N, C-alpha and C positions, 0 to 999 in steps of 0.2 A: 358384818355390823359392828360399830364399837360396842363395848359391854354396858357402856350407861345409855345407849339409843334405844328408843321405844321401837318395838316391831312394826313394819307398815302395815301388817295384815294379822293383828292381834285377834285372837279368839281364845280366850282363857276357858279352862274347864278345869274343876275340882276333880279329882281322880274319884273321890267317894260319892260322886253323883253317877257313877257306872256301876249300876248294881246287875243282879242275877237276871240273865234275859240280854242285857247288853243295852246299846242305845245305836241309832243310826242317825247321822248328822249330815247335812249338806251345808257346805262353806263356800259363801261367794263374795269375791272381792268387788267392792264398789270402784267406780271410775277412778277415784281419788287414790285409794290403794293399788289399783293396777298403774296408775302414773308414779307412786312410789315405789313399787317394786321395780318397774321397768328401769328407772334411774339407779336403784341398787345393783341391778344386775348387767348395767351397760348395755341394754337393747334399746332399740329405737322405741317400741311401744309394746305395751301389753294391753290387748283389747279386750281380752275376758280371762279370768280364772277362777276355777270353781275346783270343789273335792267332794265326793260321796265318801263317807266314812261307815265302816262298822266298828263299834268299840265292844270289846267282850272283855270282863272281868276274869283274870286268872288268879292263880294262887299267890299269895303274900301281898295283895295289893296290886300287882302289876296289871296293866291293860294293853291288851293286844289291840291293834288298830291296823284295820285293812280295809281297800277301797282303790279308789283311783282318783287322779287328777288329769284335768282338761284344760288346755289354755289355747287362745289364739293370740300370736305375737309376729312381732316384725323385728328382724335382726339386720343387719349390714352386711352385706356379702364381703368376704374377707379379700375378694381382687378387686372389685369395681366398688365397692361401697354403696350399691344399689341396694334398696330395702327388699328383703326376702320374707315374703309372708310365710308362716309357718304354723302349725298346729301340734299341739302336745295332748295325748291320751294314753297315760301310763298307769300300770298299777303300782300302788304303793303298800307297805306293809312295814309297821315297827311296834316298839314296846314301849309303854309309858311306865317309868320306873317310880315309886313311892319314895319319899323320904327315907334314907339309909340304904337304899337297896343298892348293890353295886353293879355296873353295867357288865355282862360277859364278853369276852373277846374271841369267841371261837369264830372260825371263818365261815361256818355254816349258819351262824345265829343272824336273827334279823336286827337291825338297827335298834339301839335301846337309847331313850332320851329321858335322862335324869330330871325329874321333878322335885327339886330339893325342898318345896315348900307345899307340896301335894297339889300344887296346880299346874297342868299342862298346858302349853301355848300352841294349840292345835294349829293356828294359821302359820304361825312361824315354822312349824314342823311342815306343814305341807309347801310353804314357800321355799324352804330348802331342798324339796324334793323336786320341785320345778328348775331350781337353778341347776341342779345334777342333771335334769332331762333336756336343758339346752343343748341345740346343735354347738360344738365348739368352732367349726369351721363352716357356716353358712355360706352357700355358693348360688348366685343367681345362676339362671338356666343358661349354660353355654360360657360361662365365666370360666377362661384358662389363664394360669399364671404365665408371664412373658417368659420366652427361654432364658433371658439374662437373671431371672428370679429364681431359678430351679437350683436346689442344692447340689452343688458338683463336688462337695466334701469327698464322696465316694472315689471320684476321679483321681483325687489327689493322693489318696491311701493306695489306688491301684498303681499309680505312678510311683510312688515310693517303694511298693512290693516288687516292681520290675528293676528298679536300682538296686536294691538288695541281691536279688538272683544275680545279677551281673558281677 
């Protein structure tokens, strides 16, 4: 998304509103937001998209967010371009960082989202999680690549190796 573009599924949340005991939120995209997200992600359609989230305050103003995302969508088959209906039901976890807090870069750390103005956009955060959950190579049942479309680069390297041995 371009830096100056408004998110299609904006759900701003001031971090200061997450107090002891935490909060539970349900975010549901409208049909218009689904259409805009489908266009952004380059998929045929997004029929529904929702997130169930638990927000828990942590030390130094961070907020741990855990829950799940669920979506019904349609992508184009990479072989036939036929519509392929899919569902996404994925757990999500990330940490929201208050102003001035730097993200940790450890390989075992959960994703951290900077909120320089103290306001997190939960809608954008879960939309990004949906983008990561999309099948990068959707295939219609029975769809096979034609023989001439297969990668034969390994064959070329094997032929070169045989020449080298001679």
